[in-house]
matplotlib code that plots the C-alpha trace (Angstrom):
import matplotlib.pyplot as plt

x = [0.1, 3.1, 4.2, 0.9, 0.6, 4.1, 3.1, 2.4, 0.9, -2.1, -4.5, -2.7, 0.8, 3.5, 6.7, 9.8, 11.2, 14.7, 13.5, 11.8, 14.1, 14.5, 10.6, 8.0, 6.5, 3.7, 3.8, 1.2, 0.8, -1.7, -0.2, 0.1, -3.5, -3.5, -6.6, -6.8, -9.0, -11.8, -15.3, -17.5, -14.3, -12.3, -11.1, -8.3, -5.3, -3.1, 0.3, 0.2, 3.6, 4.4, 7.1, 7.6, 10.0, 7.1, 8.4, 4.9, 5.5, 7.8, 10.8, 10.9, 9.4, 6.5, 4.6, 1.4, -1.2, -4.5, -8.1, -11.2, -12.6, -9.7, -10.3, -13.9, -12.6, -10.8, -13.6, -16.2, -13.8, -13.0, -16.7, -18.1, -15.1, -14.7, -18.2, -18.2, -15.2, -16.0, -14.6, -13.3, -15.6, -14.3, -14.8, -17.9, -17.9, -19.0, -22.5, -22.1, -19.8, -18.5, -17.0, -15.6, -12.4, -11.9, -8.7, -10.1, -12.4, -9.5, -7.4, -10.2, -10.5, -6.9, -6.6, -9.6, -8.3, -5.0, -7.0, -8.8, -6.1, -4.0, -6.7, -6.7, -3.0, -3.0, -6.0, -4.8, -7.6, -7.1, -3.5, -2.2, -5.2, -3.9, -6.5, -4.8, -1.3, -2.7, -3.9, -0.4, 1.4, -0.3, 0.4, -2.4, -3.4, -3.3, -5.5, -8.1, -8.1, -8.7, -11.9, -13.3, -13.2, -15.4, -19.0, -22.2, -22.2, -18.6, -19.2, -21.9, -21.5, -20.3, -23.7, -25.7, -23.4, -24.0, -27.7, -27.0, -25.4, -28.3, -30.7, -28.7, -28.7, -32.5, -33.2, -31.2, -32.8, -36.3, -35.0, -33.8, -37.0, -39.2, -40.7, -39.8, -40.2, -37.9, -36.4, -33.8, -31.2, -32.2, -29.3, -29.7, -26.1, -26.4, -29.6, -28.0, -25.0, -27.6, -29.2, -25.9, -24.8, -28.0, -28.0, -24.1, -24.8, -27.7, -25.5, -22.4, -24.4, -25.8, -22.5, -21.2, -24.1, -23.0, -19.3, -20.2, -22.1, -19.1, -16.9, -19.4, -19.7, -16.0, -15.8, -18.7, -17.2, -13.9, -15.4, -17.2, -14.2, -12.2, -15.3, -15.3, -11.7, -11.8, -14.3, -12.8, -9.6, -11.5, -12.9, -9.6, -8.4, -11.0, -10.0, -7.1, -3.8, -4.7, -8.2, -7.3, -4.4, -6.3, -8.7, -6.1, -4.7, -8.2, -8.5, -5.2, -6.1, -9.4, -7.9, -5.4, -8.0, -10.2, -7.2, -6.8, -10.5, -10.3, -7.2, -9.0, -12.1, -10.0, -8.5, -11.5, -13.1, -10.0, -9.2, -12.8, -15.7, -14.3, -13.0, -16.8, -18.1, -15.7, -17.1, -20.5, -19.6, -18.1, -20.9, -23.0, -20.4, -21.0, -24.8, -24.1, -22.3, -25.2, -27.5, -25.4, -25.2, -29.1, -29.1, -26.6, -28.8, -32.0, -30.3, -29.0, -32.6, -33.9, -31.8, -32.6, -36.0, -35.7, -33.6, -36.5, -38.8, -36.4, -36.1, -39.7, -40.0, -37.1, -38.8, -42.1, -39.8, -38.2, -41.5, -42.8, -39.4, -39.9, -37.4, -36.8, -34.9, -31.7, -32.3, -33.7, -30.6, -28.4, -30.3, -30.3, -26.7, -26.0, -28.4, -26.8, -23.4, -24.6, -26.3, -23.2, -21.2, -23.8, -23.4, -19.8, -20.0, -22.3, -20.3, -17.2, -19.2, -20.2, -16.7, -15.5, -17.8, -17.0, -13.7, -14.3, -16.4, -13.7, -11.2, -13.7, -14.4, -10.7, -10.0, -12.9, -11.9, -8.6, -9.7, -12.4, -10.2, -7.5, -10.4, -12.1, -8.5, -7.7, -11.1, -10.7, -6.9, -7.9, -10.9, -8.6, -5.8, -8.4, -9.8, -6.3, -5.6, -9.0, -8.4, -4.7, -5.5, -8.4, -6.6, -3.4, -5.9, -7.5, -4.9, -4.9, -8.8, -9.0, -6.7, -9.0, -12.2, -10.7, -9.6]
y = [0.1, 2.3, 1.6, 2.3, 5.7, 6.7, 6.0, 9.2, 9.0, 11.6, 11.3, 14.4, 13.2, 10.9, 10.9, 10.3, 6.9, 8.7, 11.3, 8.8, 5.7, 5.9, 5.9, 3.5, 4.6, 3.3, 5.1, 4.2, 5.2, 4.3, 4.9, 3.9, 3.1, 0.7, -0.5, -4.5, -6.7, -5.6, -4.7, -5.7, -7.5, -4.5, -3.1, -0.7, -2.2, 0.0, -0.3, 0.0, 0.9, 0.3, 1.8, 1.0, -0.3, -2.0, -5.4, -7.3, -6.4, -8.2, -5.9, -2.0, -1.8, -3.7, -3.3, -5.1, -4.7, -4.2, -3.7, -1.7, -5.0, -5.6, -2.0, -3.0, -6.3, -4.5, -1.7, -4.7, -6.5, -3.6, -2.6, -5.6, -6.3, -3.1, -1.9, 1.8, 2.7, 5.3, 3.1, 5.6, 5.5, 4.5, 6.7, 5.6, 3.5, 5.4, 4.8, 5.6, 3.3, 6.0, 7.7, 4.5, 4.8, 8.4, 9.8, 12.1, 9.7, 7.3, 10.0, 10.8, 7.2, 6.9, 9.7, 8.8, 5.0, 6.7, 8.8, 5.7, 3.6, 6.1, 6.8, 3.3, 3.2, 6.5, 5.0, 4.1, 1.1, 0.0, 0.4, -2.7, -5.2, -8.5, -7.5, -4.2, -6.3, -8.9, -6.2, -4.2, -7.4, -10.5, -11.6, -11.3, -15.1, -14.8, -11.9, -13.3, -16.5, -14.4, -12.9, -16.0, -17.4, -15.0, -16.0, -14.5, -10.6, -10.4, -12.1, -9.5, -8.0, -4.5, -3.1, -5.1, -3.9, -0.3, -1.1, -2.4, 1.1, 2.8, 1.0, 1.6, 5.4, 5.6, 3.7, 6.0, 8.8, 7.8, 7.6, 11.1, 12.4, 10.4, 8.3, 5.1, 4.5, 1.7, 1.1, 3.8, 5.1, 7.8, 10.0, 13.7, 14.1, 11.4, 12.6, 15.7, 13.9, 12.1, 15.2, 17.0, 14.3, 14.3, 18.0, 17.9, 15.4, 17.8, 20.9, 19.1, 17.6, 21.0, 22.8, 19.8, 20.2, 23.8, 23.1, 20.8, 23.6, 25.9, 23.0, 22.8, 26.7, 27.1, 24.2, 25.9, 29.0, 27.8, 26.1, 29.3, 31.3, 28.7, 28.9, 32.7, 32.8, 30.8, 33.0, 36.2, 35.2, 34.3, 37.6, 39.4, 37.7, 39.6, 42.7, 45.6, 46.1, 47.6, 46.0, 42.5, 42.5, 43.7, 41.0, 38.4, 39.3, 39.2, 35.6, 34.5, 35.9, 34.2, 30.7, 31.2, 32.1, 29.1, 26.9, 28.5, 28.0, 24.5, 24.0, 25.7, 23.5, 20.4, 21.9, 23.0, 19.4, 17.6, 20.0, 21.4, 19.4, 15.7, 16.5, 17.8, 14.5, 12.6, 14.0, 13.3, 9.5, 9.9, 11.2, 8.3, 5.7, 7.4, 7.0, 3.2, 3.3, 4.8, 2.3, -0.7, 1.0, 1.1, -2.8, -3.5, -1.5, -3.0, -6.5, -6.1, -4.6, -7.7, -9.8, -7.9, -8.6, -12.1, -12.6, -10.9, -13.5, -16.3, -15.2, -14.9, -18.5, -19.5, -18.4, -20.4, -23.6, -23.0, -23.0, -26.0, -27.7, -28.8, -31.5, -28.6, -26.5, -27.5, -27.0, -23.6, -22.5, -23.3, -21.7, -18.5, -18.7, -18.9, -15.9, -13.9, -14.4, -13.5, -10.3, -9.4, -9.8, -7.6, -5.1, -5.0, -4.7, -2.1, 0.0, -0.5, 1.0, 4.0, 4.5, 4.1, 6.5, 9.2, 8.9, 8.6, 11.8, 14.3, 12.4, 13.2, 16.9, 17.6, 16.2, 17.6, 21.1, 20.5, 19.2, 21.5, 24.4, 23.2, 22.5, 26.2, 28.0, 25.9, 27.1, 31.0, 30.8, 29.2, 31.7, 34.6, 33.3, 32.8, 36.2, 38.0, 36.0, 37.0, 40.9, 41.0, 39.4, 41.8, 44.7, 44.2, 44.3, 47.8, 50.1, 48.4, 48.1, 51.7, 52.8, 51.2, 52.7, 56.0, 56.4]
z = [0.1, 0.9, -2.7, -4.4, -2.4, -3.7, -7.2, -9.2, -12.6, -13.7, -16.3, -18.0, -17.8, -16.5, -14.5, -16.3, -15.8, -15.6, -13.1, -11.2, -11.1, -7.4, -6.6, -8.0, -11.2, -13.9, -17.2, -19.7, -23.5, -25.8, -29.4, -33.3, -34.0, -37.2, -39.0, -39.6, -41.6, -44.2, -44.2, -40.9, -39.6, -39.4, -36.5, -34.8, -32.8, -30.5, -29.2, -25.3, -24.0, -20.3, -18.4, -14.8, -12.0, -10.0, -9.2, -9.9, -13.5, -16.4, -16.7, -17.3, -20.4, -22.3, -25.5, -26.2, -29.0, -27.9, -29.6, -28.2, -27.0, -24.8, -23.0, -22.5, -21.0, -18.4, -17.7, -17.2, -15.0, -12.5, -12.6, -11.1, -8.9, -7.2, -6.0, -4.9, -6.9, -9.9, -12.8, -15.8, -18.7, -22.4, -25.5, -27.3, -30.4, -33.6, -34.6, -38.0, -40.2, -42.6, -39.6, -37.9, -39.5, -40.0, -39.0, -36.5, -34.9, -34.8, -32.7, -30.7, -29.3, -29.2, -27.0, -24.7, -24.4, -23.1, -20.8, -19.8, -18.9, -17.1, -14.8, -13.9, -13.6, -11.5, -9.2, -5.8, -5.7, -9.1, -10.1, -8.5, -9.8, -11.4, -14.4, -15.1, -14.8, -17.5, -19.7, -19.8, -20.2, -21.6, -24.9, -27.8, -27.4, -23.7, -23.6, -26.3, -23.8, -20.8, -22.8, -23.7, -20.3, -18.9, -18.0, -16.9, -16.9, -17.8, -21.1, -22.1, -25.6, -25.5, -27.0, -24.2, -21.5, -22.9, -22.6, -19.0, -18.0, -19.7, -17.4, -14.3, -15.2, -16.2, -12.7, -10.9, -12.6, -11.7, -8.1, -8.0, -9.9, -7.3, -10.1, -8.2, -4.6, -3.6, -0.2, 0.0, 2.3, 4.9, 4.3, 3.6, 2.4, -0.2, -1.4, -2.1, -3.8, -6.1, -7.1, -7.6, -10.0, -11.8, -12.3, -13.3, -16.3, -17.7, -17.4, -19.0, -21.7, -22.6, -22.6, -24.8, -27.0, -27.5, -27.8, -30.6, -32.3, -31.9, -33.9, -36.4, -36.9, -37.1, -39.9, -41.8, -41.6, -42.4, -45.7, -46.7, -46.5, -48.7, -51.5, -51.0, -51.6, -54.9, -56.3, -55.3, -56.8, -60.4, -60.0, -59.3, -62.5, -64.6, -63.2, -63.8, -62.1, -58.5, -58.1, -59.3, -56.9, -53.9, -54.9, -55.2, -51.9, -50.4, -51.7, -50.3, -46.8, -47.1, -47.9, -45.1, -42.7, -43.9, -42.8, -39.4, -38.7, -39.7, -37.3, -34.4, -35.2, -34.5, -31.7, -30.1, -30.7, -29.1, -26.1, -25.3, -26.8, -26.2, -22.4, -21.8, -23.3, -21.6, -18.2, -19.4, -19.6, -16.4, -14.6, -16.1, -14.7, -11.1, -11.6, -12.5, -9.2, -7.5, -8.9, -7.4, -4.2, -4.0, -5.2, -2.1, 0.3, -0.7, -0.6, 2.9, 4.1, 2.6, 4.5, 7.7, 7.5, 6.7, 9.6, 11.9, 10.4, 11.2, 14.8, 15.4, 13.9, 16.1, 19.2, 18.2, 17.7, 21.2, 22.8, 21.0, 21.5, 17.8, 16.0, 13.6, 16.0, 15.0, 11.5, 12.1, 14.2, 11.4, 9.0, 11.0, 11.9, 7.9, 7.2, 10.1, 8.5, 5.0, 6.5, 8.4, 5.0, 3.1, 5.9, 5.8, 1.7, 2.0, 4.5, 2.0, -0.8, 1.4, 2.4, -1.3, -2.6, -0.1, -1.2, -4.9, -4.9, -3.2, -5.6, -8.6, -7.6, -7.3, -10.9, -12.4, -11.3, -12.9, -16.2, -16.5, -15.8, -18.6, -20.8, -20.7, -20.6, -23.9, -25.2, -24.3, -25.6, -28.8, -29.4, -28.8, -30.8, -33.7, -33.2, -33.4, -36.4, -38.0, -37.1, -38.3, -41.7, -42.3, -41.0, -43.2, -46.2, -45.3, -46.9, -50.2, -50.5, -49.3, -52.0, -54.7, -53.0, -53.2, -56.9]

ax = plt.figure().add_subplot(projection="3d")
ax.plot(x, y, z, "-o")
ax.set_aspect("equal")
plt.show()
């Protein structure tokens, strides 16, 4: 545990193995996406590079090939093993076939997968798990065997698992909105947390939707300027010396601005819209954890009620000196042990969620601060470029207008 606490690795960067040689480190990179196969069988593979000095790993550097389904396997394993922990979300799959292998989508997914695995590698509860070590070290054949060995819910197809998360989110939303009245915890602070998470998801999704529109607007304006550039250059070719030259320069400036707008649109997508979308998915993961906590609490309550009935029945048997007394006592002891285990499990979930929400808030503050700073910086850079470009044309255009 002390070794884990010393381990320093964040989702936005990693320690240099050279500079951290005297301290434990775990650095993971998801790189070099490559398309393999054809048609419906086609998929993207990634090189996952791990650098570490932790003794439980095989050597200081390991390179493995992974595909999206391997990341899904890791997420599923951790979700079902670590109740109460907010498992980092995966980037979504493209629902539109023609975009599935576009360069931009592949890079967005690579970036999302890199963030996903590094959040796990930097998480105190998750970083030392056997599942993570297998994911980072096992060869492709072993990894495929691990996936194929899964049974029950672990073997759920990605689409089915996504439906499971949606169902869990819908269930907890119904609870928050008061549409469903199951057995619930009587905890004011926890109720505030659930309402906060629900509101946070709505507001993040709304901001992300507007960020998407901003990206689209930048691209549309860039395309319009590109079309305008071609048209005004052709117009300039028909005109005389001064006016023709002014139109030609106007076209050149418009084309340069078009390129800048397309570049800023891409940066806006990667550094602003995608981080917002990632946090929408993170909140959905938290809602799935809330739903799991509710299930465990209800199960604990059901066990407690069953125990009360067993106690009443046991008292009756004692009074009648029934021959079933021994069997009833055995059942009661088993039920009591199960109830105590359920209570400990629920208490662990509560403790972990309390720790997780603090960590989530701290990380969200940092990540959102970076995202909005990048947004403002990009908009300022673009505004200055546009102003400088048009300003430089004013003297020549004014000279033409005064002739």
